[in-house]
TITORKE-133326 format. One record per atom (N, C-alpha, C, CB): residue number from 1; residue in one letter; atom name; x, y, z. Coordinates in Angstrom, 3 decimals. Atoms other than C-alpha are relative to their C-alpha. Glycine has a CB too. Example, Ala and Ser with C-alpha at 12.3 -4.5 7.8 and 13.67 -1.06 7.14 Angstrom:
BEGIN
+------+------+------+----------+----------+----------+
| rose | zapa | palo |        u |        v |        w |
+------+------+------+----------+----------+----------+
|    1 |    A |    N |    0.890 |   -1.190 |    0.000 |
|    1 |    A |   CA |   12.300 |   -4.500 |    7.800 |
|    1 |    A |    C |    0.900 |    1.200 |    0.000 |
|    1 |    A |   CB |   -0.992 |    0.027 |    1.246 |
|    2 |    S |    N |   -0.820 |   -1.190 |   -0.060 |
|    2 |    S |   CA |   13.670 |   -1.060 |    7.140 |
|    2 |    S |    C |   -0.770 |    1.090 |    0.730 |
|    2 |    S |   CB |    0.414 |    0.462 |   -1.415 |
+------+------+------+----------+----------+----------+
//
This chain:
BEGIN
+------+------+------+----------+----------+----------+
| rose | zapa | palo |        u |        v |        w |
+------+------+------+----------+----------+----------+
|    1 |    X |    N |   -0.888 |    0.038 |    1.218 |
|    1 |    X |   CA |   -3.965 |    9.154 |   18.106 |
|    1 |    X |    C |    1.033 |   -1.154 |    0.408 |
|    1 |    X |   CB |    0.775 |    1.547 |   -0.338 |
|    2 |    X |    N |   -1.043 |    1.039 |   -0.128 |
|    2 |    X |   CA |   -2.138 |    5.845 |   18.685 |
|    2 |    X |    C |   -0.393 |   -1.340 |   -0.420 |
|    2 |    X |   CB |    0.451 |   -0.091 |    1.353 |
|    3 |    X |    N |    0.150 |    1.229 |    0.657 |
|    3 |    X |   CA |   -2.398 |    2.182 |   17.869 |
|    3 |    X |    C |   -1.728 |   -0.115 |   -0.007 |
|    3 |    X |   CB |    0.888 |   -1.298 |    0.858 |
|    4 |    X |    N |    1.227 |    0.295 |   -0.052 |
|    4 |    X |   CA |   -6.166 |    2.121 |   18.971 |
|    4 |    X |    C |   -0.938 |    0.756 |   -0.876 |
|    4 |    X |   CB |   -0.318 |    0.078 |    1.206 |
|    5 |    X |    N |    1.034 |   -0.933 |    1.114 |
|    5 |    X |   CA |   -7.344 |    4.935 |   16.483 |
|    5 |    X |    C |    0.366 |   -0.411 |   -1.275 |
|    5 |    X |   CB |    0.175 |    1.758 |    0.009 |
|    6 |    X |    N |   -0.002 |    0.824 |    1.324 |
|    6 |    X |   CA |   -8.132 |    3.087 |   13.166 |
|    6 |    X |    C |   -0.049 |    1.237 |   -1.100 |
|    6 |    X |   CB |   -1.457 |   -1.176 |   -0.134 |
|    7 |    X |    N |   -0.144 |   -1.211 |    0.754 |
|    7 |    X |   CA |   -8.273 |    6.708 |   11.684 |
|    7 |    X |    C |    1.398 |    0.470 |   -0.329 |
|    7 |    X |   CB |   -0.648 |    1.019 |    0.696 |
|    8 |    X |    N |   -1.297 |   -0.428 |    0.287 |
|    8 |    X |   CA |   -4.398 |    7.001 |   11.741 |
|    8 |    X |    C |    0.775 |   -1.134 |   -0.651 |
|    8 |    X |   CB |    0.669 |    0.494 |    1.238 |
|    9 |    X |    N |   -0.816 |    0.675 |    0.617 |
|    9 |    X |   CA |   -1.763 |    5.222 |    9.957 |
|    9 |    X |    C |    0.529 |   -1.087 |    0.797 |
|    9 |    X |   CB |    0.881 |    0.774 |   -0.472 |
|   10 |    X |    N |   -0.317 |    0.822 |   -0.728 |
|   10 |    X |   CA |   -0.377 |    3.584 |   12.908 |
|   10 |    X |    C |   -1.188 |   -0.891 |    0.383 |
|   10 |    X |   CB |    0.628 |    0.591 |    0.941 |
|   11 |    X |    N |    1.179 |    0.786 |   -0.564 |
|   11 |    X |   CA |   -3.872 |    2.427 |   14.019 |
|   11 |    X |    C |   -0.336 |   -0.982 |   -0.971 |
|   11 |    X |   CB |   -1.257 |    0.862 |    0.324 |
|   12 |    X |    N |    0.321 |    0.884 |    0.797 |
|   12 |    X |   CA |   -4.379 |    0.851 |   10.804 |
|   12 |    X |    C |    0.994 |   -1.226 |   -0.391 |
|   12 |    X |   CB |   -0.351 |    0.694 |   -0.983 |
|   13 |    X |    N |   -1.081 |    1.021 |   -0.261 |
|   13 |    X |   CA |   -1.053 |   -1.124 |   10.888 |
|   13 |    X |    C |   -0.532 |   -0.924 |    0.877 |
|   13 |    X |   CB |    1.282 |    0.553 |    0.572 |
|   14 |    X |    N |    0.298 |    1.036 |   -1.118 |
|   14 |    X |   CA |   -2.245 |   -2.328 |   14.235 |
|   14 |    X |    C |   -1.064 |   -0.830 |   -0.153 |
|   14 |    X |   CB |   -0.227 |    0.580 |    1.216 |
|   15 |    X |    N |    1.210 |    0.718 |    0.159 |
|   15 |    X |   CA |   -5.688 |   -3.267 |   13.136 |
|   15 |    X |    C |    0.250 |   -0.893 |   -1.413 |
|   15 |    X |   CB |   -1.330 |    1.094 |   -0.061 |
|   16 |    X |    N |   -0.294 |    0.817 |    1.287 |
|   16 |    X |   CA |   -4.242 |   -4.814 |    9.670 |
|   16 |    X |    C |   -0.943 |    0.623 |   -1.041 |
|   16 |    X |   CB |   -0.286 |   -1.685 |    0.173 |
|   17 |    X |    N |    0.788 |   -0.412 |    0.944 |
|   17 |    X |   CA |   -6.511 |   -2.706 |    7.469 |
|   17 |    X |    C |    0.593 |    1.157 |   -0.814 |
|   17 |    X |   CB |   -1.210 |    0.308 |    0.578 |
|   18 |    X |    N |   -0.326 |   -0.822 |    0.980 |
|   18 |    X |   CA |   -6.235 |   -0.464 |    4.662 |
|   18 |    X |    C |   -0.993 |    1.137 |   -0.428 |
|   18 |    X |   CB |    0.277 |   -0.798 |   -1.017 |
|   19 |    X |    N |    0.984 |   -1.138 |    0.293 |
|   19 |    X |   CA |   -7.643 |    2.969 |    3.453 |
|   19 |    X |    C |    0.621 |    0.958 |   -0.417 |
|   19 |    X |   CB |   -0.781 |    0.475 |    1.019 |
|   20 |    X |    N |   -0.387 |   -1.415 |    0.624 |
|   20 |    X |   CA |   -7.093 |    6.603 |    2.539 |
|   20 |    X |    C |    1.454 |    0.342 |    0.649 |
|   20 |    X |   CB |   -1.227 |    1.294 |    0.416 |
|   21 |    X |    N |   -1.283 |   -0.193 |   -0.739 |
|   21 |    X |   CA |   -4.387 |    7.006 |    5.252 |
|   21 |    X |    C |    1.237 |   -1.156 |   -0.300 |
|   21 |    X |   CB |   -0.404 |   -0.022 |    1.586 |
|   22 |    X |    N |   -0.977 |    1.377 |    0.315 |
|   22 |    X |   CA |   -2.737 |    3.450 |    4.464 |
|   22 |    X |    C |   -0.461 |   -0.601 |   -0.891 |
|   22 |    X |   CB |    0.200 |   -1.049 |    1.016 |
|   23 |    X |    N |    0.582 |    0.718 |    1.154 |
|   23 |    X |   CA |   -3.281 |    2.764 |    0.884 |
|   23 |    X |    C |    0.703 |   -1.493 |   -0.046 |
|   23 |    X |   CB |    0.274 |    0.889 |   -1.432 |
|   24 |    X |    N |   -0.618 |    1.560 |    0.448 |
|   24 |    X |   CA |   -2.729 |   -1.094 |   -0.175 |
|   24 |    X |    C |    0.923 |    0.186 |   -1.006 |
|   24 |    X |   CB |   -1.111 |   -1.109 |   -0.615 |
|   25 |    X |    N |   -0.689 |    0.119 |    1.199 |
|   25 |    X |   CA |    0.134 |   -1.721 |   -2.401 |
|   25 |    X |    C |    0.347 |    1.203 |   -0.874 |
|   25 |    X |   CB |   -0.697 |   -0.826 |   -0.716 |
|   26 |    X |    N |   -0.239 |   -1.189 |    0.690 |
|   26 |    X |   CA |    1.301 |    1.692 |   -3.486 |
|   26 |    X |    C |    1.194 |    0.059 |   -1.124 |
|   26 |    X |   CB |    0.245 |    0.967 |    1.035 |
|   27 |    X |    N |   -1.299 |    0.095 |    0.779 |
|   27 |    X |   CA |    4.913 |    1.362 |   -4.515 |
|   27 |    X |    C |    0.290 |   -1.462 |   -0.642 |
|   27 |    X |   CB |    1.209 |    0.382 |    0.993 |
|   28 |    X |    N |   -0.118 |    1.339 |    0.681 |
|   28 |    X |   CA |    4.805 |   -2.355 |   -5.470 |
|   28 |    X |    C |   -0.636 |   -0.041 |   -1.307 |
|   28 |    X |   CB |   -0.593 |   -1.080 |    0.820 |
|   29 |    X |    N |    0.970 |   -0.155 |    1.301 |
|   29 |    X |   CA |    2.150 |   -1.624 |   -8.041 |
|   29 |    X |    C |    0.761 |    0.729 |   -1.017 |
|   29 |    X |   CB |   -1.423 |    0.846 |    0.292 |
|   30 |    X |    N |   -1.040 |   -0.890 |    0.831 |
|   30 |    X |   CA |    4.462 |    1.298 |   -9.518 |
|   30 |    X |    C |    1.028 |   -0.866 |   -0.489 |
|   30 |    X |   CB |    0.708 |    1.175 |    0.851 |
|   31 |    X |    N |   -1.051 |    0.655 |    0.472 |
|   31 |    X |   CA |    7.198 |   -1.091 |   -9.684 |
|   31 |    X |    C |   -0.222 |   -0.993 |   -1.118 |
|   31 |    X |   CB |    0.562 |   -0.581 |    1.030 |
|   32 |    X |    N |    0.410 |    1.043 |    0.731 |
|   32 |    X |   CA |    5.365 |   -3.883 |  -11.144 |
|   32 |    X |    C |   -0.419 |    0.168 |   -1.671 |
|   32 |    X |   CB |   -1.094 |   -0.462 |    0.783 |
|   33 |    X |    N |    0.408 |   -0.391 |    1.247 |
|   33 |    X |   CA |    3.953 |   -2.013 |  -14.143 |
|   33 |    X |    C |    1.023 |    0.112 |   -1.126 |
|   33 |    X |   CB |   -0.609 |    1.173 |    0.161 |
|   34 |    X |    N |   -1.315 |   -0.264 |    0.697 |
|   34 |    X |   CA |    7.476 |   -0.815 |  -15.670 |
|   34 |    X |    C |    0.536 |   -1.779 |   -0.472 |
|   34 |    X |   CB |    1.251 |    0.967 |    1.304 |
|   35 |    X |    N |   -0.306 |    1.525 |    0.072 |
|   35 |    X |   CA |    8.472 |   -4.907 |  -15.246 |
|   35 |    X |    C |   -0.594 |   -0.605 |   -0.964 |
|   35 |    X |   CB |   -0.336 |   -0.735 |    1.116 |
|   36 |    X |    N |    0.712 |    0.634 |    0.913 |
|   36 |    X |   CA |    5.611 |   -6.055 |  -17.172 |
|   36 |    X |    C |    0.081 |    0.796 |   -1.514 |
|   36 |    X |   CB |   -1.432 |   -0.119 |    0.600 |
|   37 |    X |    N |   -0.385 |   -0.618 |    1.271 |
|   37 |    X |   CA |    6.222 |   -3.673 |  -19.996 |
|   37 |    X |    C |    1.323 |   -0.733 |   -0.650 |
|   37 |    X |   CB |    0.280 |    1.582 |    0.270 |
|   38 |    X |    N |   -1.298 |    0.377 |    0.402 |
|   38 |    X |   CA |    9.909 |   -4.724 |  -20.282 |
|   38 |    X |    C |   -0.306 |   -1.692 |   -0.378 |
|   38 |    X |   CB |    1.216 |    0.342 |    1.323 |
|   39 |    X |    N |    0.200 |    1.544 |    0.336 |
|   39 |    X |   CA |    8.665 |   -8.626 |  -20.393 |
|   39 |    X |    C |   -0.854 |    0.085 |   -1.537 |
|   39 |    X |   CB |   -1.052 |   -0.911 |    1.418 |
|   40 |    X |    N |    0.903 |   -0.074 |    1.341 |
|   40 |    X |   CA |    6.189 |   -7.573 |  -23.237 |
|   40 |    X |    C |    0.966 |    0.185 |   -1.311 |
|   40 |    X |   CB |   -1.125 |    1.386 |    0.086 |
|   41 |    X |    N |   -0.943 |   -0.458 |    1.271 |
|   41 |    X |   CA |    9.130 |   -6.130 |  -25.445 |
|   41 |    X |    C |    0.729 |   -1.109 |   -0.407 |
|   41 |    X |   CB |    1.072 |    1.175 |    0.303 |
|   42 |    X |    N |   -1.062 |    1.356 |    0.299 |
|   42 |    X |   CA |   11.098 |   -9.274 |  -25.029 |
|   42 |    X |    C |   -0.639 |   -0.856 |   -0.871 |
|   42 |    X |   CB |    0.410 |   -0.958 |    1.337 |
+------+------+------+----------+----------+----------+
//
């Protein structure tokens, strides 16, 4: 359960991979959607 364990979040960060435990771009995608809607209204 450390950096060598790819099934954990810490292991995925160390390996540079994404998956169920470490999703790719969760918060940035949520913030980008409302910004695009505001630009469309203008």
